[in-house]
N, CA, C, O and the ligand as a Tripos MOL2 file, in Angstrom:
@<TRIPOS>MOLECULE
protein
  237   235    60     0     0
PROTEIN
NO_CHARGES

@<TRIPOS>ATOM
      1 N          -5.6880    7.2830   15.9650 N.3       1 MET1
      2 CA         -4.6460    6.5880   15.1600 C.3       1 MET1
      3 C          -4.7110    5.1150   15.4300 C.2       1 MET1
      4 O          -4.7770    4.6910   16.5840 O.2       1 MET1
      5 N          -4.6930    4.3330   14.3870 N.am      2 LYS2
      6 CA         -4.6950    2.8700   14.4920 C.3       2 LYS2
      7 C          -3.3030    2.3270   14.1000 C.2       2 LYS2
      8 O          -2.5670    2.9530   13.3380 O.2       2 LYS2
      9 N          -2.9890    1.2130   14.6130 N.am      3 SER3
     10 CA         -1.6680    0.6200   14.2930 C.3       3 SER3
     11 C          -1.7180   -0.9010   14.3020 C.2       3 SER3
     12 O          -2.5410   -1.5110   14.9850 O.2       3 SER3
     13 N          -0.8060   -1.5040   13.5190 N.am      4 ILE4
     14 CA         -0.6080   -2.9610   13.5460 C.3       4 ILE4
     15 C           0.8920   -3.2160   13.7630 C.2       4 ILE4
     16 O           1.7290   -2.7510   12.9890 O.2       4 ILE4
     17 N           1.2040   -3.9360   14.7910 N.am      5 SER5
     18 CA          2.5720   -4.2980   15.0190 C.3       5 SER5
     19 C           2.8960   -5.5270   14.1040 C.2       5 SER5
     20 O           2.2370   -6.5640   14.1890 O.2       5 SER5
     21 N           3.9020   -5.3810   13.2520 N.am      6 CYS6
     22 CA          4.2380   -6.4480   12.3140 C.3       6 CYS6
     23 C           4.5490   -7.7420   13.1290 C.2       6 CYS6
     24 O           4.2400   -8.8430   12.6720 O.2       6 CYS6
     25 N           5.1490   -7.6050   14.3110 N.am      7 ARG7
     26 CA          5.4930   -8.7530   15.0920 C.3       7 ARG7
     27 C           4.2120   -9.5120   15.5300 C.2       7 ARG7
     28 O           4.1800  -10.7430   15.5530 O.2       7 ARG7
     29 N           3.1830   -8.7510   15.8680 N.am      8 ASP8
     30 CA          1.8940   -9.3870   16.2910 C.3       8 ASP8
     31 C           1.3580  -10.2260   15.1030 C.2       8 ASP8
     32 O           0.7080  -11.2500   15.3120 O.2       8 ASP8
     33 N           1.6240   -9.8020   13.9130 N.am      9 ALA9
     34 CA          1.1030  -10.5110   12.7380 C.3       9 ALA9
     35 C           2.0140  -11.6480   12.3330 C.2       9 ALA9
     36 O           1.8230  -12.2680   11.2870 O.2       9 ALA9
     37 N           2.9940  -11.9170   13.1560 N.am     10 GLY10
     38 CA          3.7990  -13.1160   12.9440 C.3      10 GLY10
     39 C           5.1240  -12.9470   12.1880 C.2      10 GLY10
     40 O           5.7930  -13.9320   11.8750 O.2      10 GLY10
     41 N           5.4990  -11.6830   11.8950 N.am     11 PHE11
     42 CA          6.7500  -11.4290   11.2150 C.3      11 PHE11
     43 C           7.8050  -11.0750   12.2540 C.2      11 PHE11
     44 O           7.5070  -10.4660   13.2810 O.2      11 PHE11
     45 N           9.0560  -11.4740   11.9650 N.am     12 ASN12
     46 CA         10.1460  -11.1060   12.8360 C.3      12 ASN12
     47 C          10.5900   -9.7090   12.4230 C.2      12 ASN12
     48 O          11.5870   -9.5670   11.7160 O.2      12 ASN12
     49 N           9.8810   -8.6970   12.8420 N.am     13 CYS13
     50 CA         10.0230   -7.3510   12.2920 C.3      13 CYS13
     51 C           9.4920   -6.3400   13.2600 C.2      13 CYS13
     52 O           8.3950   -6.5380   13.7820 O.2      13 CYS13
     53 N          10.1730   -5.3020   13.5280 N.am     14 ASP14
     54 CA          9.7720   -4.3140   14.5270 C.3      14 ASP14
     55 C           8.9330   -3.1610   13.9500 C.2      14 ASP14
     56 O           8.6050   -2.2010   14.6480 O.2      14 ASP14
     57 N           8.5890   -3.2850   12.6330 N.am     15 HIS15
     58 CA          7.8260   -2.2080   12.0460 C.3      15 HIS15
     59 C           6.3910   -2.1210   12.5780 C.2      15 HIS15
     60 O           5.7290   -3.1290   12.8250 O.2      15 HIS15
     61 N           5.9560   -0.9120   12.7350 N.am     16 VAL16
     62 CA          4.5850   -0.7350   13.1430 C.3      16 VAL16
     63 C           3.8340    0.0470   12.0430 C.2      16 VAL16
     64 O           4.2270    1.1620   11.7010 O.2      16 VAL16
     65 N           2.8000   -0.5150   11.5150 N.am     17 VAL17
     66 CA          2.0540    0.1690   10.4380 C.3      17 VAL17
     67 C           0.9860    1.0030   11.0930 C.2      17 VAL17
     68 O           0.2830    0.5650   12.0040 O.2      17 VAL17
     69 N           0.8850    2.2340   10.5950 N.am     18 LYS18
     70 CA         -0.0730    3.2080   11.1760 C.3      18 LYS18
     71 C          -1.0300    3.6930   10.0710 C.2      18 LYS18
     72 O          -0.7330    3.6930    8.8770 O.2      18 LYS18
     73 N          -2.1990    4.1040   10.5770 N.am     19 GLY19
     74 CA         -3.1830    4.6380    9.6680 C.3      19 GLY19
     75 C          -4.3120    5.2910   10.4150 C.2      19 GLY19
     76 O          -4.5100    5.0420   11.6040 O.2      19 GLY19
     77 N          -5.0360    6.1090    9.7360 N.am     20 GLU20
     78 CA         -6.2100    6.7830   10.3500 C.3      20 GLU20
     79 C          -7.4000    5.9280   10.3810 C.2      20 GLU20
     80 O          -8.1750    5.9410   11.3370 O.2      20 GLU20
     81 N          -7.5640    5.1480    9.3000 N.am     21 THR21
     82 CA         -8.7270    4.3150    9.1360 C.3      21 THR21
     83 C          -8.2680    2.8670    8.8870 C.2      21 THR21
     84 O          -7.0960    2.5880    8.6320 O.2      21 THR21
     85 N          -9.2640    1.9580    8.9770 N.am     22 GLU22
     86 CA         -8.9160    0.5450    8.6890 C.3      22 GLU22
     87 C          -8.4240    0.3090    7.2500 C.2      22 GLU22
     88 O          -7.5250   -0.4890    6.9850 O.2      22 GLU22
     89 N          -9.0880    1.0720    6.3190 N.am     23 GLU23
     90 CA         -8.7250    0.9400    4.9800 C.3      23 GLU23
     91 C          -7.3250    1.4190    4.7040 C.2      23 GLU23
     92 O          -6.5880    0.7980    3.9380 O.2      23 GLU23
     93 N          -6.9430    2.5510    5.3400 N.am     24 GLU24
     94 CA         -5.6250    3.0920    5.1770 C.3      24 GLU24
     95 C          -4.5870    2.1880    5.7510 C.2      24 GLU24
     96 O          -3.5070    2.0140    5.1870 O.2      24 GLU24
     97 N          -4.9200    1.6030    6.8930 N.am     25 ILE25
     98 CA         -3.9040    0.7720    7.5530 C.3      25 ILE25
     99 C          -3.7190   -0.5130    6.7880 C.2      25 ILE25
    100 O          -2.6040   -1.0320    6.7700 O.2      25 ILE25
    101 N          -4.7160   -1.0510    6.1650 N.am     26 LEU26
    102 CA         -4.5980   -2.2650    5.3460 C.3      26 LEU26
    103 C          -3.6990   -1.9580    4.1070 C.2      26 LEU26
    104 O          -2.8360   -2.7290    3.6870 O.2      26 LEU26
    105 N          -4.0040   -0.7320    3.5690 N.am     27 ARG27
    106 CA         -3.1680   -0.3100    2.4020 C.3      27 ARG27
    107 C          -1.6570   -0.1210    2.7730 C.2      27 ARG27
    108 O          -0.7520   -0.5130    2.0350 O.2      27 ARG27
    109 N          -1.4690    0.4570    3.8740 N.am     28 ASN28
    110 CA         -0.1190    0.7180    4.3160 C.3      28 ASN28
    111 C           0.5600   -0.6090    4.6850 C.2      28 ASN28
    112 O           1.7480   -0.8000    4.4260 O.2      28 ASN28
    113 N          -0.2090   -1.5200    5.2920 N.am     29 GLY29
    114 CA          0.3340   -2.7730    5.6740 C.3      29 GLY29
    115 C           0.7230   -3.5770    4.4640 C.2      29 GLY29
    116 O           1.7720   -4.2200    4.4650 O.2      29 GLY29
    117 N          -0.1040   -3.5600    3.4130 N.am     30 MET30
    118 CA          0.1980   -4.2960    2.2130 C.3      30 MET30
    119 C           1.4470   -3.7680    1.5760 C.2      30 MET30
    120 O           2.2940   -4.5470    1.1390 O.2      30 MET30
    121 N           1.5900   -2.4460    1.5080 N.am     31 GLU31
    122 CA          2.7990   -1.8420    0.9360 C.3      31 GLU31
    123 C           4.0500   -2.2400    1.6810 C.2      31 GLU31
    124 O           5.0590   -2.6060    1.0780 O.2      31 GLU31
    125 N           3.9780   -2.1650    3.0140 N.am     32 HIS32
    126 CA          5.1070   -2.6200    3.8270 C.3      32 HIS32
    127 C           5.4380   -4.0680    3.5900 C.2      32 HIS32
    128 O           6.6070   -4.4110    3.4160 O.2      32 HIS32
    129 N           4.4190   -4.9470    3.5770 N.am     33 ALA33
    130 CA          4.6810   -6.3630    3.4070 C.3      33 ALA33
    131 C           5.2310   -6.6760    2.0210 C.2      33 ALA33
    132 O           6.0540   -7.5780    1.8660 O.2      33 ALA33
    133 N           4.7860   -5.9470    1.0340 N.am     34 LYS34
    134 CA          5.3140   -6.1650   -0.3180 C.3      34 LYS34
    135 C           6.7610   -5.7000   -0.4080 C.2      34 LYS34
    136 O           7.6110   -6.3620   -1.0020 O.2      34 LYS34
    137 N           7.0070   -4.5910    0.1720 N.am     35 ARG35
    138 CA          8.3740   -4.0420    0.1350 C.3      35 ARG35
    139 C           9.3550   -4.7740    0.9650 C.2      35 ARG35
    140 O          10.4690   -5.0470    0.5180 O.2      35 ARG35
    141 N           8.9600   -5.1200    2.2250 N.am     36 ASP36
    142 CA          9.9580   -5.6920    3.1430 C.3      36 ASP36
    143 C           9.7660   -7.1630    3.4150 C.2      36 ASP36
    144 O          10.6400   -7.7620    4.0410 O.2      36 ASP36
    145 N           8.7110   -7.7750    2.9990 N.am     37 HIS37
    146 CA          8.4930   -9.1580    3.3280 C.3      37 HIS37
    147 C           8.2820   -9.9880    2.0180 C.2      37 HIS37
    148 O           7.8430  -11.1370    2.0740 O.2      37 HIS37
    149 N           8.5930   -9.3990    0.8780 N.am     38 ASN38
    150 CA          8.4900  -10.1040   -0.3820 C.3      38 ASN38
    151 C           7.0960  -10.7070   -0.6630 C.2      38 ASN38
    152 O           6.9630  -11.7370   -1.3250 O.2      38 ASN38
    153 N           6.0780  -10.0300   -0.1370 N.am     39 MET39
    154 CA          4.7690  -10.5780   -0.3960 C.3      39 MET39
    155 C           4.2140   -9.9640   -1.6790 C.2      39 MET39
    156 O           4.6250   -8.8780   -2.0870 O.2      39 MET39
    157 N           3.2850  -10.6630   -2.3020 N.am     40 LYS40
    158 CA          2.7390  -10.2160   -3.5960 C.3      40 LYS40
    159 C           1.3140   -9.8010   -3.4010 C.2      40 LYS40
    160 O           0.6530  -10.1830   -2.4350 O.2      40 LYS40
    161 N           0.8470   -9.0020   -4.3500 N.am     41 GLU41
    162 CA         -0.5470   -8.5530   -4.3580 C.3      41 GLU41
    163 C          -1.5110   -9.6870   -4.1210 C.2      41 GLU41
    164 O          -2.4620   -9.5610   -3.3490 O.2      41 GLU41
    165 N          -1.2540  -10.8320   -4.8110 N.am     42 GLU42
    166 CA         -2.1880  -11.9580   -4.7300 C.3      42 GLU42
    167 C          -2.1230  -12.6980   -3.3800 C.2      42 GLU42
    168 O          -2.9810  -13.5320   -3.0910 O.2      42 GLU42
    169 N          -1.1090  -12.3930   -2.5570 N.am     43 ASP43
    170 CA         -1.0590  -12.9880   -1.2190 C.3      43 ASP43
    171 C          -2.1400  -12.3630   -0.2960 C.2      43 ASP43
    172 O          -2.5230  -12.9480    0.7180 O.2      43 ASP43
    173 N          -2.6070  -11.1810   -0.6750 N.am     44 PHE44
    174 CA         -3.5950  -10.5180    0.2170 C.3      44 PHE44
    175 C          -4.9830  -10.9330   -0.1530 C.2      44 PHE44
    176 O          -5.7340  -10.1760   -0.7680 O.2      44 PHE44
    177 N          -5.3250  -12.1480    0.2250 N.am     45 THR45
    178 CA         -6.6140  -12.6870   -0.0050 C.3      45 THR45
    179 C          -7.5970  -12.0310    0.9930 C.2      45 THR45
    180 O          -7.1750  -11.3950    1.9580 O.2      45 THR45
    181 N          -8.8560  -12.1910    0.7540 N.am     46 PRO46
    182 CA         -9.8780  -11.6430    1.7670 C.3      46 PRO46
    183 C          -9.6140  -12.2000    3.1120 C.2      46 PRO46
    184 O          -9.7850  -11.4800    4.0960 O.2      46 PRO46
    185 N          -9.2060  -13.4400    3.2360 N.am     47 GLU47
    186 CA         -8.9190  -14.0290    4.5120 C.3      47 GLU47
    187 C          -7.7300  -13.3390    5.1990 C.2      47 GLU47
    188 O          -7.7690  -13.0470    6.3940 O.2      47 GLU47
    189 N          -6.7010  -13.0950    4.4320 N.am     48 MET48
    190 CA         -5.5270  -12.4080    4.9340 C.3      48 MET48
    191 C          -5.8740  -10.9830    5.4120 C.2      48 MET48
    192 O          -5.3990  -10.5060    6.4430 O.2      48 MET48
    193 N          -6.7300  -10.3330    4.6000 N.am     49 GLN49
    194 CA         -7.0920   -8.9740    4.9850 C.3      49 GLN49
    195 C          -7.9510   -8.9870    6.2940 C.2      49 GLN49
    196 O          -7.8550   -8.0930    7.1350 O.2      49 GLN49
    197 N          -8.7370   -9.9820    6.4050 N.am     50 GLN50
    198 CA         -9.5860  -10.1330    7.5870 C.3      50 GLN50
    199 C          -8.6980  -10.3040    8.8410 C.2      50 GLN50
    200 O          -8.9290   -9.7280    9.9040 O.2      50 GLN50
    201 N          -7.6700  -11.1400    8.6280 N.am     51 LYS51
    202 CA         -6.6580  -11.4140    9.6810 C.3      51 LYS51
    203 C          -6.0140  -10.1230   10.1350 C.2      51 LYS51
    204 O          -5.8890   -9.8490   11.3280 O.2      51 LYS51
    205 N          -5.5940   -9.3120    9.1200 N.am     52 MET52
    206 CA         -4.9170   -8.0830    9.4140 C.3      52 MET52
    207 C          -5.8830   -7.1610   10.2330 C.2      52 MET52
    208 O          -5.4450   -6.4530   11.1400 O.2      52 MET52
    209 N          -7.1350   -7.1850    9.9110 N.am     53 ARG53
    210 CA         -8.0690   -6.3040   10.6310 C.3      53 ARG53
    211 C          -8.0910   -6.7070   12.0750 C.2      53 ARG53
    212 O          -8.2360   -5.8570   12.9530 O.2      53 ARG53
    213 N          -7.9490   -8.0060   12.3500 N.am     54 ASN54
    214 CA         -7.9600   -8.5480   13.7110 C.3      54 ASN54
    215 C          -6.7570   -8.0400   14.5750 C.2      54 ASN54
    216 O          -6.8230   -8.0240   15.8050 O.2      54 ASN54
    217 N          -5.6740   -7.6340   13.8910 N.am     55 TYR55
    218 CA         -4.4630   -7.1880   14.5320 C.3      55 TYR55
    219 C          -4.4750   -5.7110   14.8410 C.2      55 TYR55
    220 O          -3.6340   -5.2010   15.5820 O.2      55 TYR55
    221 N          -5.4670   -5.0200   14.2460 N.am     56 VAL56
    222 CA         -5.4130   -3.5280   14.3850 C.3      56 VAL56
    223 C          -5.6820   -3.1340   15.8690 C.2      56 VAL56
    224 O          -6.6220   -3.5980   16.5150 O.2      56 VAL56
    225 N          -4.7850   -2.2480   16.3490 N.am     57 GLN57
    226 CA         -4.9570   -1.7140   17.6550 C.3      57 GLN57
    227 C          -5.2840   -0.2630   17.6090 C.2      57 GLN57
    228 O          -4.6720    0.4870   16.8480 O.2      57 GLN57
    229 N          -6.2680    0.1740   18.4300 N.am     58 ASN58
    230 CA         -6.6250    1.5590   18.4740 C.3      58 ASN58
    231 C          -5.8280    2.2700   19.5490 C.2      58 ASN58
    232 O          -5.7490    1.8000   20.6840 O.2      58 ASN58
    233 N          -5.2240    3.4280   19.1880 N.am     59 SER59
    234 CA         -4.5200    4.1390   20.2000 C.3      59 SER59
    235 C          -4.7610    5.6290   20.0670 C.2      59 SER59
    236 O          -4.2330    6.4120   20.8570 O.2      59 SER59
    237 ZN          7.3190   -5.8970    8.7830 Zn       60 ZN60
@<TRIPOS>BOND
     1     1     2 1
     2     2     3 1
     3     3     4 2
     4     3     5 am
     5     5     6 1
     6     6     7 1
     7     7     8 2
     8     7     9 am
     9     9    10 1
    10    10    11 1
    11    11    12 2
    12    11    13 am
    13    13    14 1
    14    14    15 1
    15    15    16 2
    16    15    17 am
    17    17    18 1
    18    18    19 1
    19    19    20 2
    20    19    21 am
    21    21    22 1
    22    22    23 1
    23    23    24 2
    24    23    25 am
    25    25    26 1
    26    26    27 1
    27    27    28 2
    28    27    29 am
    29    29    30 1
    30    30    31 1
    31    31    32 2
    32    31    33 am
    33    33    34 1
    34    34    35 1
    35    35    36 2
    36    35    37 am
    37    37    38 1
    38    38    39 1
    39    39    40 2
    40    39    41 am
    41    41    42 1
    42    42    43 1
    43    43    44 2
    44    43    45 am
    45    45    46 1
    46    46    47 1
    47    47    48 2
    48    47    49 am
    49    49    50 1
    50    50    51 1
    51    51    52 2
    52    51    53 am
    53    53    54 1
    54    54    55 1
    55    55    56 2
    56    55    57 am
    57    57    58 1
    58    58    59 1
    59    59    60 2
    60    59    61 am
    61    61    62 1
    62    62    63 1
    63    63    64 2
    64    63    65 am
    65    65    66 1
    66    66    67 1
    67    67    68 2
    68    67    69 am
    69    69    70 1
    70    70    71 1
    71    71    72 2
    72    71    73 am
    73    73    74 1
    74    74    75 1
    75    75    76 2
    76    75    77 am
    77    77    78 1
    78    78    79 1
    79    79    80 2
    80    79    81 am
    81    81    82 1
    82    82    83 1
    83    83    84 2
    84    83    85 am
    85    85    86 1
    86    86    87 1
    87    87    88 2
    88    87    89 am
    89    89    90 1
    90    90    91 1
    91    91    92 2
    92    91    93 am
    93    93    94 1
    94    94    95 1
    95    95    96 2
    96    95    97 am
    97    97    98 1
    98    98    99 1
    99    99   100 2
   100    99   101 am
   101   101   102 1
   102   102   103 1
   103   103   104 2
   104   103   105 am
   105   105   106 1
   106   106   107 1
   107   107   108 2
   108   107   109 am
   109   109   110 1
   110   110   111 1
   111   111   112 2
   112   111   113 am
   113   113   114 1
   114   114   115 1
   115   115   116 2
   116   115   117 am
   117   117   118 1
   118   118   119 1
   119   119   120 2
   120   119   121 am
   121   121   122 1
   122   122   123 1
   123   123   124 2
   124   123   125 am
   125   125   126 1
   126   126   127 1
   127   127   128 2
   128   127   129 am
   129   129   130 1
   130   130   131 1
   131   131   132 2
   132   131   133 am
   133   133   134 1
   134   134   135 1
   135   135   136 2
   136   135   137 am
   137   137   138 1
   138   138   139 1
   139   139   140 2
   140   139   141 am
   141   141   142 1
   142   142   143 1
   143   143   144 2
   144   143   145 am
   145   145   146 1
   146   146   147 1
   147   147   148 2
   148   147   149 am
   149   149   150 1
   150   150   151 1
   151   151   152 2
   152   151   153 am
   153   153   154 1
   154   154   155 1
   155   155   156 2
   156   155   157 am
   157   157   158 1
   158   158   159 1
   159   159   160 2
   160   159   161 am
   161   161   162 1
   162   162   163 1
   163   163   164 2
   164   163   165 am
   165   165   166 1
   166   166   167 1
   167   167   168 2
   168   167   169 am
   169   169   170 1
   170   170   171 1
   171   171   172 2
   172   171   173 am
   173   173   174 1
   174   174   175 1
   175   175   176 2
   176   175   177 am
   177   177   178 1
   178   178   179 1
   179   179   180 2
   180   179   181 am
   181   181   182 1
   182   182   183 1
   183   183   184 2
   184   183   185 am
   185   185   186 1
   186   186   187 1
   187   187   188 2
   188   187   189 am
   189   189   190 1
   190   190   191 1
   191   191   192 2
   192   191   193 am
   193   193   194 1
   194   194   195 1
   195   195   196 2
   196   195   197 am
   197   197   198 1
   198   198   199 1
   199   199   200 2
   200   199   201 am
   201   201   202 1
   202   202   203 1
   203   203   204 2
   204   203   205 am
   205   205   206 1
   206   206   207 1
   207   207   208 2
   208   207   209 am
   209   209   210 1
   210   210   211 1
   211   211   212 2
   212   211   213 am
   213   213   214 1
   214   214   215 1
   215   215   216 2
   216   215   217 am
   217   217   218 1
   218   218   219 1
   219   219   220 2
   220   219   221 am
   221   221   222 1
   222   222   223 1
   223   223   224 2
   224   223   225 am
   225   225   226 1
   226   226   227 1
   227   227   228 2
   228   227   229 am
   229   229   230 1
   230   230   231 1
   231   231   232 2
   232   231   233 am
   233   233   234 1
   234   234   235 1
   235   235   236 2
@<TRIPOS>SUBSTRUCTURE
     1 MET1         2 RESIDUE 1 A MET
     2 LYS2         6 RESIDUE 1 A LYS
     3 SER3        10 RESIDUE 1 A SER
     4 ILE4        14 RESIDUE 1 A ILE
     5 SER5        18 RESIDUE 1 A SER
     6 CYS6        22 RESIDUE 1 A CYS
     7 ARG7        26 RESIDUE 1 A ARG
     8 ASP8        30 RESIDUE 1 A ASP
     9 ALA9        34 RESIDUE 1 A ALA
    10 GLY10       38 RESIDUE 1 A GLY
    11 PHE11       42 RESIDUE 1 A PHE
    12 ASN12       46 RESIDUE 1 A ASN
    13 CYS13       50 RESIDUE 1 A CYS
    14 ASP14       54 RESIDUE 1 A ASP
    15 HIS15       58 RESIDUE 1 A HIS
    16 VAL16       62 RESIDUE 1 A VAL
    17 VAL17       66 RESIDUE 1 A VAL
    18 LYS18       70 RESIDUE 1 A LYS
    19 GLY19       74 RESIDUE 1 A GLY
    20 GLU20       78 RESIDUE 1 A GLU
    21 THR21       82 RESIDUE 1 A THR
    22 GLU22       86 RESIDUE 1 A GLU
    23 GLU23       90 RESIDUE 1 A GLU
    24 GLU24       94 RESIDUE 1 A GLU
    25 ILE25       98 RESIDUE 1 A ILE
    26 LEU26      102 RESIDUE 1 A LEU
    27 ARG27      106 RESIDUE 1 A ARG
    28 ASN28      110 RESIDUE 1 A ASN
    29 GLY29      114 RESIDUE 1 A GLY
    30 MET30      118 RESIDUE 1 A MET
    31 GLU31      122 RESIDUE 1 A GLU
    32 HIS32      126 RESIDUE 1 A HIS
    33 ALA33      130 RESIDUE 1 A ALA
    34 LYS34      134 RESIDUE 1 A LYS
    35 ARG35      138 RESIDUE 1 A ARG
    36 ASP36      142 RESIDUE 1 A ASP
    37 HIS37      146 RESIDUE 1 A HIS
    38 ASN38      150 RESIDUE 1 A ASN
    39 MET39      154 RESIDUE 1 A MET
    40 LYS40      158 RESIDUE 1 A LYS
    41 GLU41      162 RESIDUE 1 A GLU
    42 GLU42      166 RESIDUE 1 A GLU
    43 ASP43      170 RESIDUE 1 A ASP
    44 PHE44      174 RESIDUE 1 A PHE
    45 THR45      178 RESIDUE 1 A THR
    46 PRO46      182 RESIDUE 1 A PRO
    47 GLU47      186 RESIDUE 1 A GLU
    48 MET48      190 RESIDUE 1 A MET
    49 GLN49      194 RESIDUE 1 A GLN
    50 GLN50      198 RESIDUE 1 A GLN
    51 LYS51      202 RESIDUE 1 A LYS
    52 MET52      206 RESIDUE 1 A MET
    53 ARG53      210 RESIDUE 1 A ARG
    54 ASN54      214 RESIDUE 1 A ASN
    55 TYR55      218 RESIDUE 1 A TYR
    56 VAL56      222 RESIDUE 1 A VAL
    57 GLN57      226 RESIDUE 1 A GLN
    58 ASN58      230 RESIDUE 1 A ASN
    59 SER59      234 RESIDUE 1 A SER
    60 ZN60       237 GROUP 0 **** ****
């Protein structure tokens, strides 16, 4: 299981995004950010997605 702590990514938020694969976790992270952080599809640039990959923790 992989996870990204929203707080690690710079949000004041205790949500932890989980997924089985990096693709899944990016998808889940984008959904959470769109729903709870008012982010838009176009905010997820390749750079932003790369950043998110750097925050992934394996557990
Ligand atoms: Zn969050």
